C-alpha positions in Angstrom: 149.0 -77.2 200.4 145.7 -78.8 199.5 145.5 -82.6 200.0 143.7 -83.3 196.7 143.3 -87.1 197.5 141.6 -86.3 200.8 139.4 -83.6 199.1 138.4 -86.1 196.5 137.3 -88.6 199.2 135.5 -85.9 201.1 133.7 -84.9 197.9 132.6 -88.5 197.2 131.5 -89.2 200.8 130.0 -85.7 201.5 128.5 -84.7 198.2 127.8 -87.7 196.0 126.8 -90.6 198.2 124.3 -88.5 200.2 122.8 -87.3 197.0 121.8 -90.7 195.5 125.0 -91.3 193.5 125.2 -95.1 194.0 126.6 -96.5 190.8 129.9 -98.2 191.8 131.8 -97.7 188.5 130.9 -94.0 188.5 131.9 -93.6 192.2 135.2 -95.4 191.4 135.8 -93.0 188.4 135.2 -89.9 190.4 137.3 -91.2 193.3 140.3 -91.9 191.1 140.1 -89.0 188.5 142.1 -86.0 189.6 139.5 -83.2 189.0 142.1 -80.5 189.9 144.1 -81.3 186.8 141.1 -80.1 184.7 141.4 -76.5 186.2 143.8 -73.7 185.7 146.5 -73.4 188.5 144.6 -70.5 190.3 141.4 -72.6 190.6 142.8 -76.0 191.7 142.1 -75.3 195.3 138.3 -75.1 194.7 138.2 -78.2 192.4 136.2 -80.2 195.0 133.8 -77.6 196.2 130.1 -78.3 196.0 129.3 -75.6 193.4 130.0 -74.8 189.7 133.5 -73.4 189.3 133.6 -70.3 187.1 136.1 -70.5 184.3 135.5 -67.1 182.5 133.6 -66.2 179.3 130.4 -67.6 180.8 131.7 -71.1 181.3 131.8 -73.3 184.3 133.0 -76.6 185.5 129.9 -78.3 186.5 129.1 -79.0 190.2 130.3 -82.5 191.0 127.0 -83.9 192.3 125.0 -82.6 189.3 127.5 -84.0 186.8 127.8 -87.4 188.6 123.9 -87.7 188.7 123.6 -86.9 185.0 126.1 -89.4 184.1 124.5 -92.0 186.4 121.1 -91.4 184.7 122.7 -92.2 181.3 123.5 -95.8 182.5 126.7 -95.9 180.6 127.8 -99.3 179.4 131.3 -100.5 178.4 130.3 -100.9 174.8 128.7 -97.5 174.4 129.8 -94.7 172.1 129.5 -91.3 173.9 129.3 -87.7 172.9 130.0 -84.8 175.3 128.7 -81.5 174.1 130.4 -78.3 175.4 133.2 -80.5 176.8 135.1 -77.6 178.2 138.2 -78.5 180.2 137.5 -82.2 179.5 136.5 -83.5 183.0 133.1 -85.0 181.9 134.9 -86.5 178.9 137.4 -88.2 181.1 134.8 -89.5 183.5 132.8 -91.1 180.6 136.0 -92.4 179.0 136.4 -94.6 182.1 132.9 -96.1 181.6 132.3 -96.5 177.9 134.1 -97.7 174.8 134.8 -94.3 173.2 134.0 -90.6 173.7 133.8 -87.7 171.3 134.0 -84.2 172.9 133.0 -81.0 171.1 134.1 -77.6 172.3 134.3 -74.2 170.5 136.5 -72.4 173.0 140.0 -72.9 171.6 141.8 -72.4 174.9 139.6 -74.9 176.7 140.0 -77.4 173.9 143.8 -77.1 174.0 143.8 -77.5 177.8 141.5 -80.4 177.7 143.5 -82.1 175.0 146.7 -81.7 177.0 145.1 -83.1 180.2 143.5 -86.0 178.5 146.7 -87.1 176.8 148.7 -86.6 180.1 146.3 -88.9 181.9 146.7 -91.6 179.1 143.2 -91.8 177.7 143.3 -93.6 174.3 139.5 -93.8 173.7 138.9 -90.0 173.5 138.6 -87.8 170.4 138.3 -84.0 171.1 136.9 -81.8 168.3 136.7 -78.1 167.8 133.3 -77.0 166.6 130.0 -75.4 167.5 128.7 -77.5 170.4 125.1 -77.0 169.6 125.8 -78.9 166.3 127.2 -81.9 168.0 129.4 -84.3 166.0 127.2 -86.0 163.5 130.1 -87.4 161.4 131.0 -89.8 164.2 127.4 -90.6 165.3 125.0 -92.0 166.2 125.7 -92.2 169.9 124.4 -94.4 172.6 125.1 -91.7 175.3 125.1 -87.9 174.9 126.0 -85.5 177.8 125.5 -81.8 177.4 127.9 -80.4 180.0 125.9 -77.4 181.2 122.4 -76.0 181.1 120.5 -75.2 177.9 117.2 -73.4 177.3 116.2 -76.1 174.8 118.0 -79.2 173.6 118.8 -78.7 169.9 117.2 -81.0 167.5 120.5 -81.5 165.7 121.9 -83.1 168.9 118.7 -85.2 169.5 119.0 -86.5 165.9 122.4 -88.0 166.8 121.0 -90.4 169.4 121.2 -94.0 168.4 118.1 -96.2 168.8 117.9 -96.8 172.6 120.3 -94.0 173.2 120.2 -91.7 176.2 120.8 -87.9 176.6 121.2 -86.0 179.9 121.5 -82.3 180.5 120.0 -79.5 182.6 117.1 -77.5 181.0 117.2 -74.1 182.4 114.2 -72.5 184.2 112.9 -69.0 183.9 115.3 -66.2 185.2 115.8 -66.6 188.9 114.4 -70.2 189.0 116.2 -73.5 189.2 116.6 -75.6 186.1 115.6 -79.2 185.8 118.0 -82.1 185.0 116.4 -84.2 182.2 117.0 -87.6 180.7 115.9 -88.1 177.1 115.6 -91.6 175.6 115.1 -92.6 172.0 112.8 -95.5 171.4 111.1 -96.5 168.2 112.8 -93.5 166.5 111.1 -91.1 168.9 112.8 -89.1 171.7 111.0 -88.4 174.9 112.2 -86.8 178.2 111.6 -87.0 181.9 112.6 -84.7 184.7 115.2 -86.0 187.2 116.0 -83.4 189.8 116.3 -79.6 190.3 119.7 -78.0 189.5 121.0 -74.5 189.5 123.5 -75.2 186.6 124.5 -72.0 184.6 123.3 -71.8 181.1 125.8 -72.5 178.4 126.5 -69.6 175.9 125.3 -70.2 172.3 122.4 -72.5 172.9 119.5 -70.0 172.3 116.3 -71.6 171.2 115.4 -71.3 167.5 113.3 -68.4 166.5 109.6 -69.0 166.3 107.1 -67.3 164.2 104.3 -65.4 165.9 101.0 -64.2 164.3 
């Protein structure tokens, strides 16, 4: 039987700390949150592996180090309102819920939404609202948001989601590279009503379904 508490400590000490995850509240959240509870029974044994866990239908539970570094880059504060796009099984939502005032998660896969809702409730989170809807549209009815996490890689960050950032807000995701190339984790900040991004680190995070760039006219 897997010792999940030991696996969790090994993940923090072997994957996160050596890869520049230094924020104490984030390390505490990861150390205490049972990641295995956000996976189906047949996948719990690989909950703490250092890679993306395939969930089927082109979806993955993001690699722990990449997710932790993305959240760290957001500099979440206790009075922040957060949005998690493509919230999947709810693990990223739960991590942020330990760090900010409130979290909205948006997911279009009904089975994942149901599983996440059940897990979030079982763990006693009272500051989370999970919605069903197209992730690329975000959740504008509850915005704007101080923090937005897109939990997966995208070819391009949708304008509809960027528009949901509050002034001074931060968005983190992985922008996919060309086929066969690594993507790049990016932090986007809104200042003076304008959003601008900067690269953070390379990441091989799989691309989320349904986030195709908008069509462009060519002449």
